C-alpha positions as CSV (number, residue, x, y, z in Angstrom):
1,X,89.9,-4.3,51.8
2,X,85.9,-3.7,51.2
3,X,84.2,-4.1,54.4
4,X,80.8,-6.2,54.5
5,X,78.8,-3.4,53.5
6,X,80.7,-2.4,50.9
7,X,80.1,-5.8,49.1
8,X,76.6,-5.8,49.9
9,X,75.9,-2.4,48.2
10,X,78.4,-3.8,45.3
11,X,76.2,-6.6,44.8
12,X,73.0,-5.3,44.9
13,X,74.3,-2.2,42.5
14,X,75.4,-5.1,40.3
15,X,71.7,-7.5,40.2
16,X,70.4,-3.9,39.7
17,X,72.7,-3.3,36.6
18,X,72.0,-7.0,35.5
19,X,67.8,-6.4,35.7
20,X,68.1,-2.7,34.4
21,X,69.8,-4.2,31.2
22,X,67.7,-6.9,29.8
23,X,64.7,-4.5,30.8
24,X,66.0,-1.6,29.0
25,X,66.4,-3.4,26.2
26,X,63.0,-4.9,26.5
27,X,61.7,-1.9,26.5
28,X,63.3,-0.3,24.1
29,X,62.0,-3.2,21.7
30,X,58.8,-2.7,22.8
31,X,58.8,0.8,22.3
32,X,59.8,0.3,18.4
33,X,57.2,-2.5,18.1
34,X,54.4,-0.3,19.5
35,X,55.5,2.9,17.6
36,X,55.1,1.0,14.1
37,X,51.4,-0.4,15.2
38,X,50.2,3.2,16.4
39,X,51.5,4.9,13.3
40,X,49.7,2.3,11.6
41,X,46.4,2.7,13.6
42,X,46.8,6.4,12.8
43,X,47.3,6.0,9.3
44,X,44.5,4.0,8.9
45,X,42.2,6.9,10.3
46,X,43.3,9.3,8.2
47,X,43.0,6.9,5.1
48,X,39.4,6.2,6.0
49,X,38.9,10.3,6.5
50,X,40.7,10.5,3.2
51,X,38.1,7.8,1.7
52,X,35.4,9.8,3.1
53,X,36.3,13.1,1.5
54,X,37.0,11.8,-1.9
55,X,33.6,10.0,-1.5
56,X,32.0,12.9,-0.8
57,X,33.5,14.9,-3.5
58,X,32.5,12.7,-6.2
59,X,29.1,12.5,-4.6
60,X,28.8,15.9,-4.9
61,X,30.2,15.9,-8.4
62,X,27.7,13.2,-9.6
63,X,24.8,15.3,-8.2
64,X,25.6,18.7,-9.4
65,X,26.4,17.5,-12.5
66,X,23.3,15.4,-13.0
67,X,21.5,18.7,-11.6
68,X,23.3,21.2,-14.0
69,X,22.3,18.4,-17.2
70,X,18.9,18.5,-16.5
71,X,17.9,22.0,-14.9
72,X,15.8,24.5,-17.0
73,X,16.3,28.1,-17.4
74,X,14.9,29.5,-14.2
75,X,17.2,27.7,-11.5
76,X,15.1,28.4,-8.8
77,X,11.7,27.6,-11.0
78,X,9.3,25.1,-9.1
79,X,10.5,22.2,-11.7
80,X,13.9,23.1,-10.5
81,X,13.3,22.8,-7.0
82,X,11.5,19.7,-7.5
83,X,14.8,18.5,-9.6
84,X,16.9,19.2,-6.6
85,X,14.9,18.1,-3.9
86,X,14.5,14.2,-5.9
87,X,18.4,14.6,-6.5
88,X,18.9,15.6,-2.4
89,X,16.9,12.6,-1.2
90,X,18.8,10.0,-3.5
91,X,22.2,11.1,-2.4
92,X,23.7,9.8,0.4
93,X,26.4,13.2,0.8
94,X,24.2,16.1,0.9
95,X,22.1,17.8,3.3
96,X,20.8,20.1,1.0
97,X,21.0,21.2,-2.4
98,X,20.9,25.3,-3.5
99,X,21.5,27.6,-6.1
100,X,24.1,29.9,-5.9
101,X,24.0,34.0,-6.9
102,X,26.9,36.0,-6.5
103,X,28.2,33.9,-3.0
104,X,24.7,34.3,-2.1
105,X,22.3,31.2,-2.0
106,X,19.1,32.2,-3.5
107,X,16.7,29.0,-3.3
108,X,17.4,25.3,-1.5
109,X,16.0,21.7,-2.1
110,X,14.6,21.7,1.8
111,X,12.7,25.3,1.6
112,X,12.5,26.6,-2.1
113,X,12.7,30.1,-2.8
114,X,13.5,31.9,0.6
115,X,15.0,35.0,2.1
116,X,19.0,35.0,0.5
117,X,22.1,33.6,2.2
118,X,25.4,34.7,2.5
119,X,28.1,33.0,2.0
120,X,31.0,35.4,1.5
121,X,34.3,34.6,-0.5
122,X,35.3,30.7,-0.9
123,X,37.3,29.6,1.6
124,X,39.0,27.3,-1.1
125,X,38.8,27.9,-5.3
126,X,40.2,24.0,-6.3
127,X,41.9,24.2,-9.5
128,X,38.8,22.7,-11.9
129,X,36.8,25.3,-10.5
130,X,34.9,23.8,-7.8
131,X,34.4,26.3,-4.5
132,X,34.1,25.2,-0.7
133,X,32.7,27.6,2.4
134,X,33.9,26.0,5.7
135,X,32.0,26.6,8.6
136,X,28.6,27.7,7.2
137,X,25.5,28.4,9.2
138,X,22.1,28.1,7.7
139,X,18.7,28.9,8.7
140,X,17.5,25.5,8.7
141,X,19.6,24.2,10.8
142,X,20.5,26.2,13.8
143,X,23.4,25.7,15.8
144,X,25.0,23.1,12.7
145,X,27.5,24.0,10.6
146,X,28.3,23.3,7.4
147,X,30.5,22.7,4.3
148,X,29.2,24.0,1.0
149,X,30.6,22.9,-2.3
150,X,30.1,24.8,-5.7
151,X,30.1,24.3,-9.0
152,X,29.2,26.6,-11.3
153,X,25.3,28.1,-10.3
154,X,24.9,25.2,-7.8
155,X,25.8,24.0,-4.4
156,X,26.0,20.9,-2.4
157,X,25.6,21.6,1.8
158,X,27.3,18.3,3.4
159,X,27.5,18.1,7.1
160,X,30.6,19.2,8.2
161,X,31.4,16.0,10.1
162,X,30.2,13.8,7.4
163,X,34.2,13.5,6.5
164,X,35.3,12.8,9.6
165,X,33.1,9.4,10.4
166,X,35.3,6.7,11.3
167,X,34.3,3.1,11.9
168,X,34.9,2.8,15.3
169,X,36.7,6.1,16.9
170,X,38.3,5.9,19.9
171,X,38.5,8.6,23.1
172,X,41.7,11.1,21.9
173,X,40.8,10.6,18.5
174,X,41.8,13.6,15.8
175,X,40.8,13.9,12.8
176,X,41.0,16.9,9.8
177,X,40.3,16.4,6.4
178,X,41.9,19.5,4.7
179,X,42.3,21.2,1.3
180,X,44.0,23.9,-1.0
181,X,47.4,25.4,-1.1
182,X,46.6,27.3,1.8
183,X,45.9,24.0,3.6
184,X,42.7,25.2,4.4
185,X,40.4,22.8,7.2
186,X,37.3,21.6,5.4
187,X,36.4,19.8,8.5
188,X,38.0,18.9,12.1
189,X,37.3,16.8,15.6
190,X,39.6,17.4,18.5
191,X,42.9,18.7,18.9
192,X,44.3,19.3,15.4
193,X,48.0,21.6,15.5
194,X,48.2,23.5,12.5
195,X,51.5,22.1,12.0
196,X,50.7,18.8,11.6
197,X,48.8,20.1,8.5
198,X,52.1,21.1,6.4
199,X,53.6,17.8,7.3
200,X,53.7,16.0,3.8
201,X,56.5,18.0,2.4
202,X,55.8,16.6,-1.3
203,X,55.2,13.0,0.3
204,X,51.9,10.7,-0.1
205,X,52.0,9.8,3.8
206,X,54.1,10.6,6.6
207,X,53.5,9.3,10.3
208,X,55.6,10.7,13.2
209,X,55.1,11.4,17.0
210,X,54.9,15.0,18.1
211,X,54.4,16.7,21.1
212,X,52.0,13.7,22.8
213,X,50.3,12.7,19.4
214,X,51.0,10.0,17.0
215,X,49.9,11.8,14.3
216,X,49.6,10.9,10.2
217,X,48.8,12.7,7.2
218,X,47.7,11.6,3.8
219,X,47.4,13.0,0.4
220,X,44.8,12.1,-1.9
221,X,46.1,10.8,-5.6
222,X,42.7,12.0,-7.3
223,X,41.9,15.3,-5.5
224,X,43.5,18.4,-3.9
225,X,42.8,17.3,-0.3
226,X,45.0,16.2,2.4
227,X,43.6,14.3,5.7
228,X,45.5,13.9,9.2
229,X,44.6,11.9,12.0
230,X,46.0,12.1,15.7
231,X,46.1,9.6,18.3
232,X,47.6,10.4,22.3
233,X,50.7,9.2,23.1
234,X,49.1,7.5,26.2
235,X,47.7,4.6,23.9
236,X,51.6,4.0,22.6
237,X,52.7,3.7,26.1
238,X,49.8,1.2,27.2
239,X,51.1,-0.9,24.0
240,X,54.9,-0.3,24.8
241,X,54.2,-1.8,28.3
242,X,51.9,-4.2,27.1
243,X,54.7,-5.7,24.9
244,X,57.4,-5.3,27.4
245,X,55.9,-7.7,30.1
246,X,55.9,-10.7,27.1
247,X,59.1,-10.0,26.9
248,X,61.0,-9.5,30.2
249,X,61.9,-12.5,32.3
250,X,59.2,-13.4,34.5
251,X,61.1,-14.0,37.8
252,X,62.3,-9.9,37.0
253,X,59.0,-8.8,36.6
254,X,57.1,-10.9,39.3
255,X,57.7,-8.0,42.3
256,X,56.9,-5.5,39.8
257,X,53.5,-7.0,38.0
258,X,52.8,-7.7,41.8
259,X,52.8,-4.1,42.8
260,X,51.6,-2.2,39.2
261,X,48.8,-4.9,39.6
262,X,47.7,-3.6,43.1
263,X,47.5,-0.5,41.8
264,X,45.5,-1.3,38.6
265,X,43.3,-3.8,40.9
266,X,42.6,-0.3,43.1
267,X,42.1,2.2,40.4
268,X,39.5,-0.4,38.6
269,X,37.6,-0.5,41.8
270,X,36.6,2.6,41.2
271,X,36.1,2.8,37.9
272,X,32.8,2.2,35.8
273,X,34.0,-1.2,33.6
274,X,34.6,-2.6,37.3
275,X,31.7,-1.4,39.2
276,X,29.7,-2.3,35.9
277,X,31.3,-5.9,36.2
278,X,30.0,-5.9,40.0
279,X,26.3,-4.8,39.1
280,X,26.5,-7.8,36.2
281,X,26.9,-10.3,39.3
282,X,24.8,-8.7,42.0
283,X,22.6,-8.6,38.9
284,X,21.2,-4.5,40.0
285,X,21.0,-4.4,36.2
286,X,16.4,-4.7,35.2
287,X,14.2,-4.0,32.5
288,X,11.5,-1.8,32.2
289,X,9.5,-1.5,29.0
290,X,7.9,1.8,27.3
291,X,4.5,1.1,25.4
292,X,4.1,1.8,22.0
293,X,0.7,3.1,21.3
294,X,-1.3,2.5,17.5
295,X,-2.2,6.3,16.9
296,X,-4.8,5.2,14.7
297,X,-7.2,3.3,17.9
298,X,-5.0,4.4,20.6
299,X,-4.3,0.7,21.3
300,X,-0.9,-0.4,22.9
301,X,0.4,-2.8,20.5
302,X,4.0,-3.2,21.8
303,X,7.0,-2.1,24.4
304,X,10.4,-1.0,24.0
305,X,12.5,-2.7,26.6
306,X,14.8,-0.4,28.3
307,X,17.7,-1.2,30.8
308,X,18.0,0.0,34.0
309,X,20.8,0.5,36.9
310,X,19.9,0.9,40.6
311,X,22.6,0.7,43.2
312,X,22.2,-1.1,46.4
313,X,21.9,2.2,48.0
314,X,19.2,3.3,46.0
315,X,21.4,5.7,43.3
316,X,20.5,5.4,39.7
317,X,22.9,5.3,36.9
318,X,21.9,7.0,33.7
319,X,21.7,4.6,30.6
320,X,23.9,7.1,28.6
321,X,26.5,6.4,31.1
322,X,26.4,2.7,31.7
323,X,25.7,1.5,28.0
324,X,28.8,4.1,26.8
325,X,31.2,2.4,29.4
326,X,29.9,-0.8,28.5
327,X,30.6,-0.5,25.0
328,X,34.0,1.2,25.6
329,X,35.1,-1.6,27.8
330,X,33.9,-4.2,25.9
331,X,30.9,-5.6,28.3
332,X,28.2,-4.5,25.8
333,X,27.2,-8.0,24.6
334,X,27.5,-9.7,28.2
335,X,25.1,-6.7,29.0
336,X,23.0,-7.8,25.9
337,X,23.1,-11.8,26.8
338,X,23.1,-11.5,30.4
339,X,20.7,-8.7,31.2
340,X,18.3,-7.9,28.1
341,X,18.0,-10.5,26.5
342,X,17.7,-13.1,29.8
343,X,15.2,-10.7,31.0
344,X,13.3,-10.2,27.9
345,X,13.1,-14.1,27.8
346,X,11.4,-14.5,30.8
347,X,8.9,-12.0,30.4
348,X,8.2,-12.9,26.7
349,X,7.6,-15.9,27.9
350,X,4.6,-14.8,30.2
351,X,3.3,-12.0,27.7
352,X,3.2,-13.9,24.7
353,X,0.7,-16.8,26.2
354,X,-1.5,-14.1,27.3
355,X,-0.8,-11.4,24.2
356,X,0.4,-13.1,21.3
357,X,-0.6,-10.2,18.9
358,X,2.1,-8.0,21.1
359,X,5.4,-6.9,20.5
360,X,8.3,-6.0,22.0
361,X,11.6,-4.6,20.9
362,X,14.9,-4.9,22.1
363,X,17.5,-2.3,21.6
364,X,20.7,-3.9,20.3
365,X,24.4,-2.1,20.2
366,X,26.8,-1.3,17.4
367,X,28.5,-4.4,18.5
368,X,25.7,-6.8,18.9
369,X,24.6,-5.9,15.1
370,X,28.0,-6.9,14.1
371,X,28.4,-10.2,15.8
372,X,26.8,-13.5,14.1
373,X,26.2,-14.5,18.0
374,X,23.7,-11.8,17.8
375,X,21.5,-14.0,15.8
376,X,22.1,-17.1,17.6
377,X,20.9,-15.5,20.7
378,X,17.7,-13.9,19.3
379,X,16.8,-17.7,17.8
380,X,17.3,-19.3,21.1
381,X,14.7,-16.4,22.5
382,X,12.3,-17.2,19.4
383,X,12.7,-21.0,20.1
384,X,12.1,-20.5,24.4
385,X,9.6,-17.8,24.2
386,X,7.3,-19.3,21.4
387,X,7.1,-15.8,19.8
388,X,5.0,-15.2,17.5
389,X,6.1,-13.9,13.9
390,X,6.7,-10.4,14.1
391,X,6.2,-10.1,17.9
392,X,9.8,-9.6,18.6
393,X,11.6,-6.9,17.1
394,X,15.4,-5.3,17.5
395,X,16.5,-1.2,17.2
396,X,19.7,-0.4,16.8
397,X,20.8,2.8,15.9
398,X,22.6,4.1,12.2
399,X,26.1,3.4,13.7
400,X,25.2,-0.2,13.9
401,X,24.8,-0.6,10.5
402,X,27.9,1.2,9.1
403,X,29.1,-1.3,7.3
404,X,25.6,-3.1,5.6
405,X,28.3,-5.4,3.9
406,X,28.8,-6.5,7.2
407,X,26.0,-6.9,8.9
408,X,24.0,-7.8,5.9
409,X,24.0,-11.4,6.7
410,X,22.9,-10.6,10.4
411,X,19.9,-9.1,9.3
412,X,19.0,-11.8,7.2
413,X,19.4,-14.4,10.0
414,X,17.1,-12.0,12.4
415,X,14.5,-11.9,9.4
416,X,14.4,-15.6,8.8
417,X,13.4,-16.2,12.1
418,X,10.4,-13.8,12.1
419,X,12.3,-10.5,13.7
420,X,11.3,-7.4,12.4
421,X,14.5,-4.6,12.3
422,X,13.8,-0.9,13.1
423,X,16.6,1.4,12.7
424,X,16.5,4.2,15.7
425,X,17.1,8.0,16.2
426,X,16.9,7.8,12.2
427,X,17.8,11.5,11.1
428,X,20.3,12.4,14.0
429,X,23.4,11.4,12.1
430,X,23.9,11.1,8.2
431,X,21.7,8.8,6.8
432,X,19.8,9.2,3.6
433,X,17.2,7.6,1.2
434,X,19.7,5.3,0.0
435,X,20.7,4.5,3.0
436,X,17.6,3.1,3.8
437,X,17.5,1.3,0.7
438,X,20.8,-0.6,1.4
439,X,19.5,-2.9,3.7
440,X,16.1,-4.2,4.5
441,X,14.4,-2.6,7.5
442,X,10.9,-2.6,8.7
443,X,10.5,0.3,10.7
444,X,11.6,3.7,11.3
445,X,11.9,5.1,14.3
446,X,11.4,9.1,14.6
447,X,13.7,10.9,17.3
448,X,12.1,12.5,19.9
449,X,14.3,15.7,19.0
450,X,12.7,16.0,15.7
451,X,9.0,15.5,17.4
452,X,10.2,18.1,20.1
453,X,10.2,20.8,17.3
454,X,6.8,20.2,16.2
455,X,5.3,22.9,18.4
456,X,7.8,25.4,18.0
457,X,7.8,26.5,14.6
458,X,11.7,26.1,14.6
459,X,12.9,25.9,11.0
460,X,14.3,21.9,11.8
461,X,10.4,21.1,12.2
462,X,10.6,20.5,8.4
463,X,13.2,17.9,8.4
464,X,10.5,15.3,10.1
465,X,8.5,16.1,7.0
466,X,11.4,14.6,4.7
467,X,12.0,11.6,7.1
468,X,8.4,10.9,7.1
469,X,8.0,11.2,3.1
470,X,11.2,8.9,2.7
471,X,9.6,6.1,5.2
472,X,6.4,6.4,2.9
473,X,8.6,5.9,-0.2
474,X,10.1,3.0,0.8
475,X,6.3,1.6,2.2
476,X,8.5,1.6,6.0
477,X,6.2,1.7,9.3
478,X,7.2,4.7,11.3
479,X,7.3,4.7,15.3
480,X,7.4,8.4,16.4
481,X,9.5,9.3,20.1
482,X,8.8,11.2,22.9
483,X,5.6,12.1,21.8
484,X,4.3,14.5,25.2
485,X,1.5,16.4,23.6
486,X,-1.6,15.7,21.9
487,X,-1.0,18.3,19.2
488,X,2.0,16.3,18.4
489,X,0.2,12.9,18.3
490,X,-2.3,14.5,16.0
491,X,0.3,16.0,13.6
492,X,1.9,12.6,13.5
493,X,-1.5,10.7,13.1
494,X,-2.5,13.3,10.2
495,X,1.2,12.6,8.2
496,X,0.4,8.8,8.6
497,X,2.7,7.9,11.0
498,X,1.4,4.5,12.3
499,X,2.8,4.3,16.0
500,X,4.2,6.7,18.8
501,X,5.3,6.2,22.4
502,X,6.0,8.8,24.8
503,X,5.1,10.5,28.5
504,X,1.5,11.5,26.6
505,X,0.8,8.0,26.7
506,X,2.8,6.2,29.2
507,X,5.9,6.3,31.2
508,X,8.4,3.2,31.3
509,X,7.2,0.7,33.5
510,X,8.1,-2.4,35.4
511,X,7.1,-5.5,33.4
512,X,4.3,-6.6,36.2
513,X,3.0,-3.1,36.1
514,X,3.1,-3.5,31.8
515,X,1.4,-6.7,32.4
516,X,-1.5,-5.2,34.4
517,X,-1.8,-2.7,32.5
518,X,-2.5,-4.5,29.3
519,X,-5.3,-7.1,31.3
520,X,-7.5,-3.8,32.1
521,X,-7.2,-2.4,28.5
522,X,-8.2,-5.9,27.2
523,X,-11.0,-6.1,29.4
524,X,-12.2,-2.4,28.8
525,X,-12.6,-3.3,24.9
526,X,-14.4,-6.4,25.9
527,X,-16.6,-4.2,28.2
528,X,-16.2,-6.0,31.3
529,X,-14.5,-3.3,33.5
530,X,-14.4,0.7,34.0
531,X,-12.1,2.5,32.1
532,X,-8.6,3.4,33.7
533,X,-7.3,6.7,32.7
534,X,-4.2,6.5,30.4
535,X,-2.3,8.7,33.3
536,X,-3.0,5.6,35.8
537,X,-1.4,3.2,33.5
538,X,1.7,5.5,33.3
């Protein structure tokens, strides 16, 4: 007869088995549902890459077809180069257009006739005769690589990452565009296993799990190109457990979830999102302001509001670190509302009463620009501060306007409140003249990386000329960022750039210091006090 101890062991084993069976079944069902979800997400990314690849090829075909139809006999003549430039500026896909002769680029829309650039043999020759070169280095863009698509005697140069741009990229995502019977990779981002490139086997699309990744591959119906996307299987595991927790009986999960929650809590206390949440509660984040100068008069006409974070022990957290963490963790709108707009509200009420002709520029994240809530918060800011029309400006990078149809109502709503809109860091992404025309921007900000090239004579210094000409063509005012030398300021002034900011004029400063410096400047203008140097104001 079994003793008491044996009975207890059996009972424990029976209870464990009774718990394990439903839990195991629940996990299996959760895994199956999660796998379908992750495969659909991977397919969505692959289709997005394919769509961008197809539209890039279509736009290039139109551009080169237009050029071939309108060009004269000498492909590198002044007239032809001017025609190439006009087509280049109007195209959202191309970085430059050139003429090819025996696999040499002999002239470009950006540089005109120049030293020939040898491309070598094409990596891909499509059935319709289109030629493709990958990983091409060009003298006007040191350190970058491009795709070159050729048809006849003309080629279009495309940034190699253009087909890979997706609306909401996430950590660990890998994508690639490929073409030709040898499945040549045109462009890729992240780890891409060569075996994924041959997984279609005649199908229009496939998705599966392979060596730690959820993989999807899709084929084009219109062009001999495919696209692949892969997500880390860790995302699948996370979703599996999330679904499992909803189907496993609460009583069984109580102890497990409590232990798991304790581990998560301990980890979260050390994670940036948790630290940032604590910083928001403790009001550790604050605003500083960098003046914007009228290059024609030297007068301070506005300031960009910049967010800073200093920990209680004096540790300074870089903005690029905590802003990225806020965007990834979904905290960015809370940061905008509770820190940026709240502190700007207090400062603007004081500032606009004394200096109604001064403007404040507020940086908005991509998530802010795609939320109707943004308009409401900024409307309230205008109402509370009594901001004169044009005295509030919002700045957002190209990613914030990635879906023009979605943000157009936001832009219209801001304009209706007298708020101006500036596109920030223009030229560092993939925008073009057609992009600028798609939304009603008021100002264009020239990125510091282009201003820095003015003193170097680098080939990339030509880019700033094109940016300035595009802004002039659209009658947009310009603000140059990161101006550090008088030579840079003089160049920008001579080219018709209206405003600038940078260490040449002033460093970012507290609101109190900004207010005092403005009072001193206005007093000097009125002849009521001795001059104070710009360096002192910084």
